[in-house]
C-alpha positions in Angstrom: -53.8 18.3 -54.2 -51.5 15.1 -55.2 -48.0 14.7 -53.8 -44.8 16.7 -55.3 -42.3 14.6 -57.2 -40.4 14.0 -54.6 -42.7 11.8 -53.1 -44.0 14.3 -50.1 -47.6 14.4 -49.4 -50.0 17.3 -49.2 -51.9 18.0 -46.8 -55.4 15.9 -46.8 -53.8 13.3 -49.2 -52.5 10.4 -47.9 -50.0 8.9 -50.5 -51.6 4.9 -49.8 -51.1 2.5 -52.0 -51.7 -1.8 -51.7 -51.6 -4.6 -53.4 -52.6 -7.9 -52.4 -52.3 -11.9 -53.1 -48.6 -12.3 -53.0 -46.5 -13.9 -55.5 -43.8 -16.2 -54.9 -41.0 -14.5 -56.4 -37.4 -14.0 -55.9 -36.4 -13.7 -52.4 -34.3 -10.5 -52.0 -30.3 -11.2 -51.1 -29.4 -10.0 -47.6 -26.0 -9.4 -49.0 -24.8 -5.7 -48.8 -23.7 -3.1 -51.6 -20.3 -3.5 -52.6 -17.7 -1.7 -50.7 -15.5 0.4 -53.6 -12.4 -2.1 -53.3 -14.7 -4.9 -54.2 -16.4 -3.0 -57.2 -12.4 -2.5 -58.3 -12.3 -5.9 -59.3 -15.4 -6.5 -61.3 -15.3 -6.6 -65.3 -16.0 -3.5 -66.5 -19.6 -2.8 -68.8 -19.5 -0.3 -71.3 -21.6 3.1 -71.1 -24.9 3.1 -71.0 -25.3 -0.4 -69.7 -28.6 0.9 -67.7 -29.9 2.6 -70.9 -33.4 0.9 -70.5 -33.5 2.9 -67.5 -35.4 0.7 -64.3 -39.0 0.3 -63.1 -41.1 -0.9 -60.2 -44.2 -2.9 -60.0 -46.4 -5.4 -58.4 -46.3 -3.4 -54.9 -47.1 -5.2 -52.1 -47.7 -4.2 -48.0 -44.2 -5.1 -47.2 -42.7 -5.3 -50.9 -42.4 -4.3 -54.2 -40.5 -5.7 -57.5 -37.4 -3.9 -59.3 -36.5 -3.9 -62.6 -33.8 -3.1 -64.7 -32.1 -5.2 -67.8 -28.7 -4.4 -68.5 -28.3 -3.1 -72.8 -25.2 -1.4 -73.1 -26.3 -1.6 -77.2 -30.2 -2.0 -77.1 -31.2 -2.5 -80.5 -28.9 -5.2 -81.7 -29.9 -7.6 -79.1 -28.2 -5.5 -75.6 -24.7 -5.9 -76.4 -23.7 -7.8 -73.0 -21.1 -10.3 -72.8 -22.7 -14.2 -72.9 -22.1 -14.3 -68.9 -23.7 -14.4 -65.9 -23.3 -10.3 -64.4 -24.0 -9.3 -60.2 -25.9 -6.4 -60.1 -26.1 -4.4 -57.0 -29.6 -2.9 -55.7 -30.6 -0.8 -53.1 -33.5 0.7 -51.9 -33.7 3.9 -49.4 -36.2 5.6 -47.5 -34.8 9.0 -49.0 -33.8 10.4 -52.6 -29.9 10.6 -51.6 -30.0 7.2 -49.3 -28.8 8.4 -46.7 -31.2 5.6 -45.3 -30.7 2.8 -46.8 -33.2 -0.6 -45.5 -32.6 -3.2 -48.1 -29.6 -3.8 -50.0 -28.7 -7.4 -52.1 -27.0 -8.6 -55.2 -28.9 -10.2 -58.1 -27.5 -12.1 -61.2 -28.5 -10.6 -64.9 -28.3 -13.5 -67.1 -27.6 -14.1 -70.5 -30.9 -16.3 -71.6 -33.2 -13.9 -69.7 -32.0 -10.4 -71.6 -29.5 -9.9 -68.8 -32.7 -8.3 -67.5 -33.0 -8.1 -63.8 -36.2 -9.0 -61.5 -35.7 -8.0 -57.5 -38.7 -9.1 -55.3 -37.8 -6.7 -52.3 -40.0 -7.7 -48.9 -39.3 -6.6 -45.3 -40.7 -3.1 -46.3 -43.1 -1.3 -44.3 -46.5 -0.7 -45.6 -47.6 2.9 -46.8 -44.5 4.1 -47.6 -42.1 5.5 -50.4 -39.0 4.4 -50.9 -35.4 5.2 -53.9 -33.9 2.4 -55.4 -30.6 2.0 -57.8 -28.7 -0.4 -59.5 -25.0 -0.8 -59.7 -23.3 -3.5 -62.2 -19.4 -3.1 -63.4 -19.0 -0.1 -62.5 -21.5 1.8 -63.6 -25.2 3.4 -61.6 -28.5 3.4 -62.9 -30.5 6.3 -62.4 -32.5 7.0 -59.3 -35.9 5.5 -59.5 -38.9 6.0 -56.7 -41.7 3.2 -55.5 -44.6 2.9 -53.1 -45.7 0.1 -51.1 -49.3 -1.2 -50.0 -50.5 0.4 -46.8 -51.9 -2.6 -44.4 -54.5 -4.5 -45.8 -57.1 -2.9 -43.4 -56.4 0.4 -44.5 -59.8 1.8 -45.4 -59.6 4.9 -45.8 -56.6 6.5 -47.9 -57.3 7.6 -51.6 -55.7 6.0 -54.5 -54.9 7.7 -57.4 -54.8 5.6 -60.4 -53.5 6.4 -64.4 -54.8 4.2 -67.2 -53.2 3.7 -69.8 -53.1 1.5 -73.3 -51.9 1.5 -76.5 -48.7 3.2 -77.4 -47.5 3.1 -81.2 -44.0 3.9 -81.9 -44.7 4.4 -85.2 -47.6 6.5 -84.8 -46.6 8.8 -82.7 -44.6 10.6 -79.3 -45.8 8.8 -76.1 -46.7 12.8 -74.6 -49.3 11.8 -73.0 -46.8 10.3 -70.3 -45.5 14.0 -69.6 -48.9 15.2 -68.1 -48.7 12.1 -66.2 -45.8 12.6 -64.6 -47.3 15.9 -63.6 -50.4 14.4 -62.2 -48.2 12.4 -60.3 -50.7 9.1 -59.6 -49.9 6.5 -56.7 -49.9 3.4 -59.5 -50.0 3.1 -63.4 -52.5 0.4 -64.8 -51.4 -0.6 -68.2 -53.9 -2.9 -70.0 -52.1 -3.8 -72.9 -50.1 -2.9 -76.7 -47.4 -1.8 -75.1 -45.2 -2.8 -78.0 -46.7 -3.4 -81.6 -45.8 -5.9 -84.0 -46.1 -4.6 -87.5 -42.8 -3.8 -89.7 -41.1 -0.4 -90.5 -43.2 2.2 -92.1 -40.9 4.7 -94.4 -43.8 6.7 -94.1 -44.3 6.3 -90.0 -43.7 9.4 -87.2 -40.9 7.3 -85.8 -39.9 4.3 -88.2 -39.9 0.5 -86.3 -36.4 -0.9 -85.7 -35.7 -4.3 -87.9 -36.9 -5.0 -91.5 -40.4 -6.8 -90.7 -42.3 -8.2 -88.0 -40.6 -9.9 -84.9 -40.8 -13.4 -84.5 -37.5 -14.5 -83.0 -36.9 -13.7 -79.1 -34.0 -11.3 -80.7 -35.9 -9.4 -82.8 -38.6 -9.2 -79.7 -36.3 -7.8 -77.0 -34.9 -5.4 -80.0 -38.9 -4.0 -80.5 -38.9 -3.5 -76.5 -35.9 -1.7 -76.1 -36.9 0.6 -78.6 -40.0 1.7 -76.7 -37.8 1.7 -73.6 -35.6 4.5 -74.9 -39.0 6.8 -75.2 -37.4 9.5 -72.6 -41.5 10.4 -71.0 -42.0 6.5 -70.8 -39.0 5.8 -69.1 -39.3 8.6 -66.4 -43.1 7.5 -65.7 -41.3 3.9 -64.6 -39.3 5.6 -63.0 -41.3 7.7 -61.1 -44.4 5.1 -59.5 -45.1 1.2 -59.4 -47.1 -0.1 -62.3 -49.4 -2.6 -62.8 -49.5 -4.3 -66.7 -51.3 -7.1 -68.5 -50.6 -7.2 -72.5 -53.2 -7.7 -75.5 -52.8 -8.6 -78.9 -50.4 -6.3 -80.5 -47.4 -8.0 -78.0 -47.7 -10.8 -79.8 -49.8 -10.6 -83.1 -52.5 -8.7 -84.1 -56.0 -10.3 -82.6 -54.5 -13.3 -81.8 -56.9 -15.8 -79.9 -54.9 -18.8 -77.4 -52.6 -20.5 -80.2 -54.3 -19.1 -83.0 -52.7 -16.1 -85.2 -54.5 -13.7 -87.0 -53.1 -15.6 -90.6 -53.1 -19.1 -90.1 -52.8 -19.7 -93.3 -49.8 -17.8 -92.8 -48.3 -18.9 -89.7 -48.4 -22.9 -89.0 -49.2 -23.6 -85.5 -45.4 -24.9 -84.8 -44.5 -21.5 -86.0 -46.8 -20.0 -84.2 -46.2 -21.5 -80.7 -42.5 -20.4 -81.5 -43.8 -17.2 -81.8 -45.5 -17.4 -78.5 -42.8 -18.3 -76.7 -41.0 -15.6 -77.8 -43.0 -13.0 -77.3 -44.1 -14.1 -74.1 -40.1 -14.6 -73.1 -39.3 -11.0 -74.0 -42.5 -9.8 -72.7 -41.5 -10.7 -69.2 -38.2 -9.2 -69.8 -39.6 -6.1 -69.9 -41.5 -5.9 -67.3 -41.9 -4.8 -63.2 -43.6 -8.5 -62.8 -42.9 -11.5 -60.2 -41.3 -14.8 -61.0 -44.8 -16.2 -61.6 -44.8 -14.5 -64.9 -41.5 -16.2 -65.9 -43.1 -17.9 -68.8 -43.9 -21.7 -69.4 -43.0 -22.1 -73.3 -45.5 -20.6 -75.2 -47.7 -19.8 -71.7 -47.4 -17.1 -69.1 -49.7 -16.8 -66.2 -50.6 -12.8 -66.1 -54.2 -12.9 -64.3 -53.3 -11.6 -60.5 -55.5 -9.7 -58.0 -54.5 -6.5 -56.3 -56.0 -5.2 -52.9 -55.7 -1.7 -52.2 -56.5 -1.7 -48.9 -60.0 -2.4 -47.9 -61.1 0.7 -50.7 -60.7 -1.3 -53.6 -59.6 -4.5 -55.1 -58.5 -4.7 -58.4 -58.6 -8.2 -60.9 -56.6 -7.9 -63.6 -57.8 -10.3 -66.9 -56.0 -11.9 -69.6 -58.5 -11.9 -72.4 -56.1 -13.5 -75.0 -54.2 -16.2 -74.3 -57.7 -18.6 -72.9 -60.0 -17.2 -76.1 -61.8 -19.2 -78.2 -60.9 -18.0 -81.5 -63.4 -15.5 -82.6 -66.4 -15.5 -84.2 -67.3 -14.2 -87.0 -71.3 -13.7 -87.7 -73.9 -12.9 -85.0 -74.8 -16.1 -84.5 -71.5 -16.9 -83.3 -71.0 -14.3 -81.2 -73.9 -15.2 -78.6 -72.3 -19.2 -79.1 -72.5 -19.9 -75.8 -69.5 -22.0 -76.0 -67.3 -19.4 -76.8 -65.6 -18.5 -73.5 -62.7 -15.5 -73.2 -61.3 -16.2 -69.8 -61.3 -20.1 -70.1 -63.1 -21.7 -67.1 -59.8 -21.7 -64.4 -60.1 -17.7 -65.4 -63.3 -17.1 -65.4 -63.8 -19.2 -61.4 -60.8 -17.0 -60.5 -62.7 -13.4 -61.5 -66.4 -14.4 -60.0 -64.7 -16.3 -56.8 -62.8 -12.8 -56.5 -65.8 -10.9 -57.3 -68.2 -12.5 -54.8 -65.6 -13.3 -52.0 -64.6 -9.5 -52.0 -64.7 -6.8 -48.8 -63.8 -4.2 -50.5 -65.7 -0.8 -51.8 -64.5 -0.8 -55.4 -64.4 -3.9 -57.3 -62.0 -2.7 -60.7 -62.0 -5.2 -63.4 -58.6 -4.9 -65.7 -60.3 -6.3 -69.1 -57.9 -5.5 -72.3 -61.2 -5.2 -74.5 -64.4 -3.7 -74.5 -67.0 -5.0 -72.5 -70.1 -2.7 -73.1 -71.9 -3.2 -76.3 -70.9 -1.3 -79.0 -73.3 -1.4 -81.8 -71.9 -0.3 -85.3 -75.1 -0.6 -87.1 -77.3 2.8 -87.0 -81.1 2.1 -87.1 -82.5 -1.0 -87.1 -80.6 -4.5 -86.4 -77.1 -4.9 -85.1 -73.1 -4.8 -86.0 -70.5 -6.0 -83.6 -66.9 -6.2 -83.2 -66.0 -9.8 -82.7 -62.5 -9.6 -81.1 -64.0 -7.5 -78.2 -66.3 -9.1 -75.4 -69.4 -8.6 -78.2 -67.9 -11.5 -79.6 -67.8 -14.0 -76.6 -71.8 -12.7 -75.5 -73.0 -15.7 -73.3 -70.0 -15.4 -71.4 -70.2 -11.5 -71.2 -73.4 -11.7 -69.9 -73.4 -14.2 -67.5 -70.6 -12.3 -66.1 -72.7 -9.0 -66.0 -75.8 -10.5 -64.0 -72.9 -11.6 -61.2 -72.5 -8.3 -61.4 -75.5 -7.6 -59.4 -74.0 -9.3 -56.6 -70.8 -7.4 -56.1 -70.2 -4.1 -54.6 -69.5 -1.2 -57.7 -68.0 -3.3 -60.1 -65.7 -0.9 -63.1 -64.2 -1.9 -65.6 -60.9 -0.3 -67.0 -60.4 -1.2 -70.5 -57.7 -0.4 -73.3 -57.7 -1.4 -77.3 -60.0 1.2 -78.8 -57.7 3.9 -79.3 -61.1 6.1 -78.3 -62.2 6.8 -74.8 -65.6 5.1 -74.7 -66.9 5.1 -70.9 -70.6 3.1 -70.5 -73.0 2.0 -68.4 -72.7 -1.8 -68.3 -76.1 -2.9 -69.0 -77.6 -6.4 -67.4 -79.1 -6.8 -71.0 -77.8 -4.8 -74.1 -80.4 -6.3 -75.8 -82.7 -4.3 -73.5 -81.6 -0.7 -73.3 -84.0 -0.2 -70.2 -82.2 -3.0 -68.4 -80.8 -1.8 -64.8 -77.2 -0.4 -65.0 -74.7 -3.3 -62.9 -71.5 -1.6 -63.3 -69.7 1.1 -65.1 -66.4 0.8 -67.8 -63.6 3.3 -68.6 -62.2 3.0 -72.1 -59.0 4.2 -72.0 -57.6 6.1 -75.1 -54.7 5.2 -76.6 -51.3 6.7 -75.5 -49.8 7.1 -79.1 -51.9 4.2 -81.2 -53.5 5.9 -84.5 -51.9 9.4 -84.2 -53.4 12.2 -84.1 -57.3 11.5 -85.0 -59.0 13.5 -88.2 -61.4 14.8 -85.7 -64.0 15.7 -88.5 -64.0 12.1 -90.1 -64.3 10.2 -86.2 -67.8 13.0 -86.0 -68.3 11.9 -89.4 -68.7 7.7 -88.0 -69.4 7.8 -84.9 -72.2 10.6 -84.1 -74.5 8.6 -86.2 -74.2 5.6 -83.7 -75.2 7.6 -80.8 -78.7 6.5 -80.4 -78.1 2.9 -81.2 -75.5 3.1 -77.5 -77.4 4.8 -75.0 -75.6 3.2 -72.3 -72.7 5.5 -73.6 -71.9 8.4 -72.0 -69.0 9.9 -74.0 -67.2 8.8 -77.2 -63.9 11.1 -78.1 -60.9 10.5 -80.4 -58.2 12.3 -78.3 -54.9 10.7 -77.4 -53.5 10.6 -73.6 -55.1 8.5 -70.4 -57.9 8.2 -68.1 -56.8 9.4 -64.4 -59.0 8.4 -61.3 -59.2 9.9 -58.0 -60.9 6.8 -55.7 -62.4 7.3 -52.2 -64.7 5.7 -50.3 -67.8 7.9 -51.6 -66.6 7.9 -55.4 -64.5 7.7 -57.9 -63.9 10.8 -60.0 -62.0 10.1 -63.6 -60.8 13.1 -65.4 -59.8 12.2 -69.3 -56.6 13.8 -69.7 -55.9 14.8 -73.2 -52.8 16.1 -75.1 -53.0 18.3 -78.5 -50.4 16.1 -80.5 -48.4 12.9 -80.7 -47.0 14.7 -83.6 -44.1 16.3 -81.6 -42.0 15.7 -78.6 -43.8 17.9 -76.0 -47.8 18.9 -76.1 -50.1 20.9 -74.1 -52.6 18.9 -71.9 -55.8 19.4 -70.6 -59.0 17.7 -68.8 -61.4 17.1 -71.7 -63.9 16.2 -69.3 -64.7 14.6 -65.6 -67.0 11.5 -64.6 -68.2 10.0 -61.3 -69.3 7.0 -60.1 -70.7 7.2 -56.8 -70.9 5.1 -53.7 -73.7 2.2 -54.6 -75.3 3.7 -57.0 -74.4 1.4 -60.5 -72.9 3.7 -63.4 -71.0 6.6 -64.7 -72.5 10.0 -65.0 -70.2 13.5 -66.1 -70.0 15.9 -63.8 
């Protein structure tokens, strides 16, 4: 059983978490928490300065990133004065901060939306910590985080929650309430944290603004609206997150510097949009300084090591890809790339050089084939890996030399769990891995189940590698152990109300040394 909300470990389950590949970040300050006399001289800030909550992310054996953003008026640019604000931070061994272990100050700068990213180091591995911020006489809520175990640790299990696709207009983020209760060690979010769509008069919860975001100020307001969701805020404050983006953080189905509608967005205009979107993304995510954008470029692919139990390779399948194919011949063009040459080499080196028992790949878009045409012939969804088949097939062939590859995905607004086959053109080809495509948090709303089955049931025979397809909203919860990965598909009965009832729809397992996935 998992530990409780206070971070205490249940008998028989050590709550350890690790991440490798230490990124160069802003060093933690050695300055002490300011005394009350010093705080009295600070310029006061408005109520609600910590309205967007707190978060942590990208944990290491000796450190973690702590995040907040000062925004007393979150939907109108933040409402902060145009000046640098000193923000005190503190991290402690206990929830009451009786045993403080690190303190310091950070600068909330207007050019970064008064966001704060503190890369705290010098912590002990395999520990639960609590943290908080103070600015202008205001105190943030208390957050909880975890550091990684020792790199050579091999027996500590890992509980990981996989989430993606949270559309404000299409539902409340109710799955996070159940996720909180399940108490994972880390949340992996694989894309579509916000949606760039314009406000809809018929939406359940209307987007702020008057249209799609294009400028930095507009993207900041959109993120601030999403960050105001109470279930999302509480989950961010509960455990560290590892995040990456997909398309809706910028523009639907964009590829590199090519928008979905190049006839309506010039290259120069889209580059400016990318620049704004990537900066707003950095400002609102608990990531290291290595992710500070350089104009229309941001470095997000990176690696995390969970002791010797698991290695997690987080991909960026948007920024380096070729434009999408428009035909079956195009989808099989060997010149098309999803990852770009540098990222592809990095991934292969990581997979083939890993000593981990489980090699996880966070891919924003689906890797397994989806044949959308009943009967003879094939019909593919070109925005996914099906549109980049030569690179996908080469990668899957290389999976034969990788121990226990498991791909974790989002994007489709469906649960789609499959064996990864070496050759999807040959249904009898060997399974070389497993893929879990997590359903959406809220995107798609409460789906019409009859319509879903009418569309997808006739396709089952054309996708024999598929083990489960479902259209409920929710997330996936993984208990990763040396002998197996056990996955529970957690779904809620509705996202049209602020509260929902959750249940386990299905349990699946991947066994050490046996490629593929099976229902339990």
